[in-house]
C-alpha positions, 0 to 999 in steps of 0.5 A, a space after each residue: 308416576 304420582 303427584 306430590 302430597 302436600 303436608 298442608 292436605 294431609 291429616 297427620 296426628 299422633 305420628 312420629 314425623 321424620 322431617 328433613 331440612 336443610 340447615 346447612 347455614 353458614 357460621 362464622 369463625 366462632 361457630 355463630 350462625 350468621 344466616 339463619 333464613 333456612 332455619 327461620 323458613 322451616 319453622 312454619 312446617 314445624 309449627 304446623 305439626 309440633 302440637 300433635 306429633 313428635 318430630 324427629 329432624 334430620 339435617 346436614 352440615 357442610 361436607 364432613 370427611 369424618 365425625 367431628 365437633 366442627 360440623 355437629 348441628 349442636 349450635 343448630 340446635 341451641 339456635 332453633 330453642 330461641 325460636 321455640 323457647 317452650 320446646 324440648 328439643 334433644 340432640 341425638 349423637 348416633 341414632 344407630 347406637 342411641 338407647 331406643 328409649 330416647 325415641 320410645 319417651 318422647 312425647 308430642 310437641 318435642 322434637 329430636 334432632 338426629 346429628 349431621 346426617 353427612 356423618 354417615 357415608 351411607 347418606 351420600 351413597 343413597 344406601 337403602 339399608 341405611 334409608 331403612 333404618 332411618 325409616 323405622 324411627 318414624 311413621 310419616 316422612 316430610 321433605 322440606 329441604 328444598 335447598 339440598 333436593 338436587 342431591 340424591 341421598 339416603 334421606 332425600 331420595 330413597 327414604 320416601 319408599 319406606 313411609 307415606 311421604 310429603 312435602 313441607 311447606 317450605 317445599 310447597 312454597 319453593 316449588 309453586 312460586 318458582 315453578 309458576 315464575 318459570 311455567 307461566 310468568 307475568 310479563 315482563 320477565 326480567 332475569 338478573 345474573 351475577 356471580 363469578 362463573 358461567 360455567 356453573 350457570 350455562 344451562 340456566 342462562 340458556 333457559 332464561 334466554 328462552 323464557 325471559 324478556 331480558 336477561 341483565 348480566 353483572 359480575 364475573 358472569 358478564 366478563 365472557 359476554 363482554 369479551 365475546 361482543 368485542 369489549 376490552 375486560 383488562 385483568 377481569 376474571 374470565 374463563 377463557 373457554 366460556 367465550 365462544 359459549 358466550 358468543 353462542 348464547 348471544 346468538 340464541 338470545 338474538 334468535 328468540 328476541 330476548 334482550 341480553 343486557 350488558 353493562 354500559 359502564 363499570 366500576 374497574 380497580 385492583 383489589 390488592 391496592 388501597 385505592 378505590 375504584 374509578 367508573 369507565 364506559 365499558 369500551 375504556 376499561 384499562 389493561 391493568 385494571 379488573 371489572 369489580 361492579 357495574 357503574 352509574 349508567 348501567 344502574 340507571 338502565 338496569 333500575 328502568 328495566 326492573 321498574 317495569 317487571 312483573 316477575 324477576 328472578 335474581 341470582 348472583 351479586 353484580 360486584 365484589 360486594 364483600 368489598 365496600 368499595 364494589 357493592 353498590 351495584 349489588 345494593 342497587 339491584 336489591 333496592 331496585 326490586 323491592 322498590 317494584 310493588 308490582 312484581 313477583 320477585 324471586 332471590 336466591 343464591 348463598 352469595 346473593 342472600 349474603 349480599 342482602 343479609 340484614 337489609 331494610 325492606 326485606 319483606 317486600 321480596 316475594 320470595 327469598 329462595 332457601 336454594 342456590 343450586 337447587 333454585 338453578 336446577 328447578 328453573 333448568 329442569 323443571 324438577 329435582 331429584 328430591 321432588 320426584 322421589 316424593 311422586 314415587 
């Protein structure tokens, strides 16, 4: 097994560069992009190569069952043009049947974007013949698709066999920052975990218990832990089959001297009611209400811990942030992190990014990861299939 070759160390000139990115962006009902973080974070790699090379971009969008306009990358092409107004960008509907002159006539400084690569079932089947046909379009391959590097696919884990392959600037940044935070974190290391399901994050919680000084729990993910510790959780969402797992993780934390920090008060309410929430002690959650956010005393406690951290990893909102009544805790976590100038801060996960979209002081976050599942798997395992393929 070799080492990853990084784009910034390579001399790539007058080449056809196959660039795999992750433009799986969220769109509203009018097919307008609502969060373009994944696009903007790919621009340094594009700008690094565009002047002296021809770039052919490969991406997917969602999980299409068939070729349809709803999953077309056309809106993404138009969006990128606003960032690269002087660059000719052409969308190719089907690279297998397209007139080859489109590729032959491409000039340095121009971009061709292939239509949604998941329109081809061979992509997720990791078909080597399909990967070879893709590879024939280019001279070199650059993987900058961190957000999807945990999913084996022809354009991610097979194509590397047929072309000289490099990690793009974004992938390098993700690997080095997240890897560094896990392998050699500055202490105190504080992890903040929210979101709905423990089952999605068992291995992550176990791994963070081993390396973090404190793990702060909020959102639905905290509920099985609260139940395991004997606190009432009312009508809160709770994976009942995870309560025993939570109990064993509490023991694991005790054995490793890691502080597993629960909410001490919470905002309870009913999402089906127009009534606002009320803050109660964690011992006093009423049987007819659900925990929907952390409370003010928990904010103060979490805030004090975050203020002294030197490394912070945050994944998952700590309340039902989509409802203005229950987003205060998640906002508080965000502002606590940006107010700590001494910490390396890494934030990831689709819901977390949605919760902090368009916030002020975003530049004070060290790194906003483009990966949700990829970030979690990199923390858990230290590598990803897409990264391993680059080492072949």
